[in-house]
C-alpha positions in Angstrom: 0.1 0.1 0.0 2.3 2.2 1.2 4.3 1.7 -2.5 1.4 2.5 -3.8 1.1 5.6 -2.0 4.5 6.9 -3.2 3.5 6.6 -6.5 0.3 8.1 -7.0 2.0 11.0 -5.6 4.6 10.6 -7.8 2.3 10.8 -10.8 0.0 13.8 -8.9 3.9 15.5 -9.2 5.1 14.3 -12.4 1.0 15.8 -13.6 1.8 19.0 -12.0 5.1 19.9 -13.6 4.0 18.9 -16.9 1.3 21.4 -17.1 3.3 24.2 -15.6 5.7 23.4 -18.4 3.1 23.6 -20.6 2.0 26.6 -19.3 4.9 28.1 -18.7 5.8 27.8 -22.8 2.8 28.9 -24.2 3.3 31.6 -22.3 6.0 31.9 -24.6 4.6 31.9 -27.2 1.8 34.0 -27.3 4.9 37.3 -26.6 5.7 39.3 -28.9 9.4 38.3 -29.7 11.5 40.9 -31.5 12.3 39.8 -34.8 15.3 41.0 -36.3 15.6 43.0 -39.6 19.3 44.0 -41.9 17.8 47.5 -42.3 19.2 49.6 -38.3 16.3 51.7 -39.5 13.8 48.7 -39.2 15.2 46.9 -36.1 15.8 50.4 -33.9 12.1 51.0 -34.3 10.7 47.6 -33.1 13.6 48.1 -31.0 12.1 50.7 -29.4 8.7 49.6 -29.4 10.2 46.0 -26.9 9.9 46.0 -23.5 13.7 45.0 -22.5 12.8 44.5 -19.1 9.9 42.1 -19.8 11.2 38.4 -18.8 12.2 36.9 -22.2 12.6 33.0 -23.3 14.3 34.0 -26.4 17.9 34.4 -26.2 18.2 36.7 -28.6 16.7 39.7 -27.6 18.4 39.2 -24.2 21.8 38.9 -26.4 21.0 42.3 -28.0 20.2 43.8 -25.1 22.7 43.7 -23.9 24.9 44.6 -27.4 23.2 47.8 -26.7 24.3 48.8 -23.7 27.1 49.8 -25.5 29.4 48.6 -22.4 32.8 46.5 -23.4 32.1 43.8 -20.8 28.3 43.3 -21.7 29.1 43.4 -25.3 32.1 40.3 -24.1 30.2 38.7 -22.1 27.2 38.0 -25.4 28.6 35.5 -27.4 30.0 33.6 -24.2 26.6 33.4 -22.8 24.7 32.3 -26.3 27.9 29.5 -26.5 25.3 27.6 -23.8 22.9 27.6 -27.0 25.0 26.2 -29.5 22.7 24.3 -31.6 20.9 27.8 -32.9 23.9 28.8 -33.7 22.9 30.4 -36.9 20.5 32.6 -34.4 23.0 33.8 -32.7 25.3 35.4 -35.5 22.2 36.3 -36.8 21.3 38.6 -33.8 24.5 39.3 -33.2 25.3 40.8 -36.7 22.0 43.2 -36.1 23.0 44.2 -32.5 26.4 45.4 -33.9 25.0 47.3 -36.5 22.4 49.1 -34.9 24.2 49.8 -31.9 26.4 51.7 -34.3 23.9 53.6 -35.8 22.5 54.7 -32.3 25.9 55.8 -31.4 26.1 57.9 -34.6 22.4 59.0 -33.4 23.6 60.2 -30.5 27.3 61.8 -31.9 26.6 65.9 -32.6 29.9 65.8 -33.9 30.1 67.6 -37.1 32.8 65.1 -38.7 32.6 62.2 -36.3 28.8 61.4 -37.8 30.0 61.0 -41.1 33.3 59.0 -40.0 30.5 56.5 -38.6 28.4 56.7 -41.5 31.0 55.0 -43.5 31.4 52.6 -40.6 27.5 51.5 -41.0 28.4 51.1 -44.7 30.9 49.1 -43.8 28.9 46.8 -41.7 26.3 46.5 -44.8 28.8 45.5 -46.6 27.6 41.5 -47.8 31.2 40.4 -47.8 31.5 41.6 -44.4 28.4 40.0 -43.2 28.8 36.8 -45.1 32.9 37.4 -42.9 31.0 37.8 -40.0 28.7 35.0 -39.9 31.3 32.5 -40.7 33.4 33.7 -38.0 30.6 33.8 -35.4 29.2 29.9 -36.4 32.5 29.0 -35.0 32.5 30.3 -32.4 29.9 27.9 -31.5 30.4 24.3 -32.5 31.4 22.4 -30.5 34.9 20.8 -33.1 35.6 24.7 -34.1 38.5 24.4 -32.6 39.4 20.5 -33.6 38.9 20.0 -29.7 38.8 16.1 -28.3 36.1 16.8 -25.7 36.0 13.1 -24.9 40.0 13.2 -24.3 39.6 16.5 -22.0 37.0 15.3 -20.0 39.0 11.4 -20.0 42.1 13.5 -18.8 40.3 16.1 -16.6 42.3 15.9 -13.3 46.1 15.9 -15.2 44.9 18.5 -17.7 43.8 20.6 -14.5 47.8 19.6 -12.8 49.8 20.7 -16.1 47.8 24.0 -15.6 47.7 24.9 -12.8 51.6 23.9 -12.0 52.2 26.3 -15.8 50.3 29.3 -13.7 52.7 28.3 -10.3 56.1 28.4 -12.6 57.0 24.6 -11.2 59.5 24.4 -14.6 59.9 20.1 -13.4 56.7 19.2 -13.2 55.4 20.7 -15.8 57.9 18.8 -18.2 57.2 16.1 -16.4 53.5 15.7 -18.0 54.1 17.6 -21.4 56.9 14.6 -22.2 55.3 11.6 -20.9 51.8 12.0 -20.7 50.2 15.1 -22.4 50.8 16.9 -25.4 52.6 20.5 -25.0 49.8 22.1 -26.9 47.0 20.4 -24.6 43.6 23.0 -24.1 41.9 23.5 -21.3 37.6 24.4 -20.9 38.9 28.3 -22.2 40.6 26.5 -25.3 43.8 27.9 -23.8 47.5 26.2 -24.0 50.2 25.7 -21.8 52.2 28.3 -23.6 49.1 31.4 -23.4 48.7 30.1 -19.2 52.7 30.5 -18.6 52.8 34.6 -20.4 49.4 35.0 -19.1 50.9 34.2 -15.5 54.4 35.9 -16.4 56.5 32.3 -16.5 59.3 33.2 -18.4 61.3 29.6 -17.3 57.9 27.8 -18.3 57.3 29.6 -21.8 60.8 28.7 -22.5 60.6 25.6 -22.1 57.5 25.0 -23.5 58.9 26.5 -26.6 61.5 24.1 -27.0 59.7 22.0 -27.1 57.7 22.7 -30.0 54.5 25.0 -28.7 52.1 26.3 -30.9 52.3 31.1 -30.5 49.5 31.0 -33.4 47.0 28.7 -30.8 44.2 31.2 -30.0 41.2 31.0 -27.3 37.6 31.2 -27.4 37.5 34.8 -28.0 40.4 34.6 -30.0 43.5 35.6 -27.7 47.0 34.7 -27.4 50.0 34.4 -26.1 51.5 37.7 -27.9 48.1 39.5 -27.2 49.6 38.3 -22.7 52.9 39.5 -23.8 52.2 42.3 -25.2 49.2 43.4 -22.2 52.3 42.9 -20.0 54.7 45.2 -22.4 57.1 42.6 -21.1 59.5 43.1 -24.2 61.9 39.9 -23.5 58.5 37.4 -23.5 57.3 39.5 -27.1 60.8 39.2 -29.1 60.9 35.3 -28.3 57.3 34.5 -29.3 57.9 36.2 -32.2 61.2 34.4 -33.2 59.2 31.4 -32.7 57.2 32.3 -34.8 54.1 34.5 -33.1 52.0 36.2 -35.7 51.8 39.6 -35.2 48.4 39.8 -37.3 46.2 37.9 -36.3 43.5 39.4 -34.6 40.6 37.9 -32.1 37.2 36.9 -32.9 34.5 39.4 -30.7 37.0 43.2 -32.4 39.5 41.6 -34.8 41.6 43.2 -33.0 45.6 42.3 -33.8 47.7 42.3 -30.1 49.2 46.1 -30.8 45.9 47.4 -32.1 44.6 46.2 -28.1 47.9 47.5 -25.7 49.4 50.4 -29.1 48.5 53.0 -25.8 50.2 51.7 -23.4 53.5 49.3 -24.9 56.8 51.2 -25.0 57.9 52.3 -28.7 60.5 49.4 -28.8 58.0 46.7 -28.5 56.1 48.4 -31.4 59.3 48.2 -33.7 60.1 45.0 -33.0 56.1 44.5 -34.5 57.3 46.0 -37.4 59.9 43.9 -38.8 58.9 41.1 -37.7 56.0 41.6 -40.6 53.4 43.8 -38.4 51.1 45.3 -40.4 49.5 49.1 -38.8 47.1 49.5 -41.5 45.2 46.3 -40.7 41.7 47.0 -39.2 39.6 45.9 -36.4 35.9 45.5 -36.4 35.2 49.9 -36.4 37.6 50.3 -39.1 40.1 52.0 -37.0 44.0 50.3 -38.0 47.5 51.0 -35.4 47.6 54.5 -37.2 44.4 55.5 -36.3 45.3 54.3 -32.7 48.4 56.1 -32.2 46.5 59.0 -32.8 44.0 58.8 -30.3 46.4 58.5 -27.7 48.6 61.4 -29.3 51.4 58.3 -29.1 53.7 60.1 -31.5 56.5 57.7 -30.5 54.5 55.2 -32.4 53.6 57.2 -35.5 56.7 58.4 -35.8 58.1 54.7 -36.3 54.7 54.4 -38.3 55.7 56.8 -41.0 59.3 55.8 -41.1 57.9 52.1 -42.1 55.7 53.4 -45.0 53.0 54.7 -44.2 52.2 58.1 -45.6 51.6 61.1 -43.9 48.7 62.0 -46.9 47.1 59.0 -46.2 43.7 58.8 -45.6 42.4 56.2 -42.9 40.7 53.5 -43.3 37.5 55.5 -43.1 38.4 57.6 -45.5 40.1 61.1 -43.8 43.6 62.1 -44.0 45.7 60.9 -41.5 46.1 64.6 -40.6 42.5 65.5 -40.3 41.8 62.6 -37.9 45.2 64.6 -35.5 43.3 67.8 -35.8 40.0 66.3 -34.7 40.8 64.4 -32.4 43.3 66.9 -30.4 46.8 64.9 -31.0 48.6 68.3 -30.6 52.2 66.3 -31.0 50.8 63.5 -33.8 50.1 66.5 -35.9 53.5 67.8 -35.1 54.7 64.7 -36.2 52.2 64.7 -39.5 53.1 68.1 -40.5 57.5 67.4 -39.6 57.0 64.2 -42.3 55.2 67.1 -45.0 51.8 66.3 -44.7 49.7 69.3 -46.4 47.6 71.2 -44.3 44.9 72.1 -47.0 44.5 68.6 -47.5 40.5 68.4 -47.5 39.0 65.3 -46.0 35.3 64.2 -45.3 32.0 67.2 -46.4 35.9 69.5 -47.5 36.6 69.7 -44.1 40.3 70.3 -43.7 42.7 69.9 -40.5 41.9 74.0 -40.0 38.5 73.2 -40.1 38.0 70.2 -37.7 40.7 71.9 -35.6 38.2 74.6 -34.6 35.2 72.9 -34.5 36.1 70.2 -32.1 38.3 73.7 -29.6 41.7 72.6 -30.4 43.2 76.1 -30.2 46.8 75.6 -30.2 46.7 73.1 -33.3 45.2 76.1 -35.3 48.0 78.3 -34.3 50.6 75.6 -35.2 48.4 74.5 -38.9 48.1 78.3 -39.4 51.6 78.9 -39.1 52.1 76.0 -41.5 50.3 77.4 -44.2 46.3 76.4 -43.2 44.1 78.6 -45.5 42.5 80.5 -42.6 39.2 81.0 -44.3 39.1 77.7 -46.7 35.0 76.7 -47.3 33.3 73.5 -47.0 30.9 71.9 -48.5 28.5 74.6 -47.6 30.4 77.6 -47.8 31.2 77.8 -43.6 35.0 78.3 -42.8 37.0 77.1 -39.6 35.2 80.7 -37.8 31.9 79.6 -38.1 32.6 75.7 -37.1 34.4 77.5 -34.0 31.6 79.9 -33.7 29.1 75.7 -33.5 30.9 74.2 -31.9 30.9 76.9 -28.9 34.9 77.7 -28.6 35.4 81.2 -28.1 39.2 80.5 -27.7 39.6 79.3 -31.0 37.4 82.0 -32.2 39.1 84.9 -31.0 42.5 83.1 -31.8 41.3 82.9 -35.5 40.1 86.5 -35.5 43.5 87.7 -34.3 45.1 85.9 -36.9 43.2 87.8 -39.5 39.4 85.5 -40.1 37.3 86.6 -42.3 34.1 87.4 -39.9 32.2 88.5 -43.0 31.1 86.2 -44.6 28.4 84.0 -45.2 27.6 80.5 -45.6 25.2 78.7 -48.1 22.6 79.4 -46.5 23.2 83.4 -45.8 23.5 82.5 -42.0 27.2 85.0 -40.7 28.9 83.7 -37.9 27.0 85.5 -35.2 24.1 84.3 -36.3 25.8 80.6 -35.7 27.2 81.4 -32.2 25.5 79.4 -29.4 26.7 81.3 -26.4 26.7 85.1 -24.8 30.3 84.7 -24.8 31.3 83.8 -28.2 28.8 86.2 -29.2 30.8 89.0 -26.9 34.3 87.5 -29.4 32.6 88.3 -32.2 31.2 91.8 -31.8 33.8 93.0 -30.0 36.2 92.6 -33.0 33.2 93.4 -35.0 33.4 96.8 -32.4 37.3 96.7 -33.3 37.4 97.0 -36.8 35.1 99.4 -37.4 
């Protein structure tokens, strides 16, 4: 009787949970799901109508919300979340791809800049390119295939304890233990759960003795983790010239990019590394023109952080001072827009043409005036920049300084001989474009002095 009683209770338990699961499934089916489109405007419209605060069983919308926050940590975590749904990797690839496009579109709409907005337009067009999107699909699809990295998961499960012990010995710098395990039991390139190798773990843990022995045993320095990091990424990130040199000497590829942002080790850490490491990167075949997912090259990253020492190395390597960045802006225009004063000096010193226009016919002086770089504006004028150059709407640098509300730049331009009486293509004067009382005071006082 007791057994029958327990069986009845167990049956009721199964019926209850079966009903609950079916109810939740039907409720999920009735929920409005975000149907992603390839057109950013349509996607943004759907996103604005969708309530992300509501719980959702659709992993795509959750991940899309993570990516649209713009937080690098959440963006990098999104593929890790999706890997648990690897059977739906096609959906995952589509969600991630459209989310990237939508995030750039949102960023473009929020940007009020003159030149920056146009650059973002180019980024969006680049992402819309069929070849780029199909490449992103293929790469993203690879992240979620269990056999994407040719890993024997059965072997990993059977040898879990030995693999864990090996990586622990590597991180603690126990060279003898590492050599014993590798020479007798495991491969020198055996993988752990995140697809890291002993060499990657040794470099990340700053164990040069272990690194040296692993390289002697033939460890492959170009193997990547699940997110695409190599041993060279960690060596450059630690700013360790010796480890960087050793890895490059053993065949490490300096142009091998990660899977998320398509960044090489030197894209990621160019702002912090020593010029000697950058010089080694160029000597071993590094390409400073290689682009990451945002369309930036190592050259533009150097300008972003005003690393004139790195930019000088790139120019000596073969980058032309009048070249354009991957998004179409001449390097001097980009440096002036970013306020990179030292990089402007280097480019002018290497013969950059100061009146070379970029997008919307804006010269370096136009962009320096709009971004508020007073010192750069003075240097450009001293180097021969046309002070009353007209852009595509017949606006002078003085007008752009007024639009950007940079009274100091406007005052400097007036002192250097800028003409305040010009009108743009819409018939507006520089006084009409003034954004503040301070700007109007500067312009009016100059007008009184002339009278």
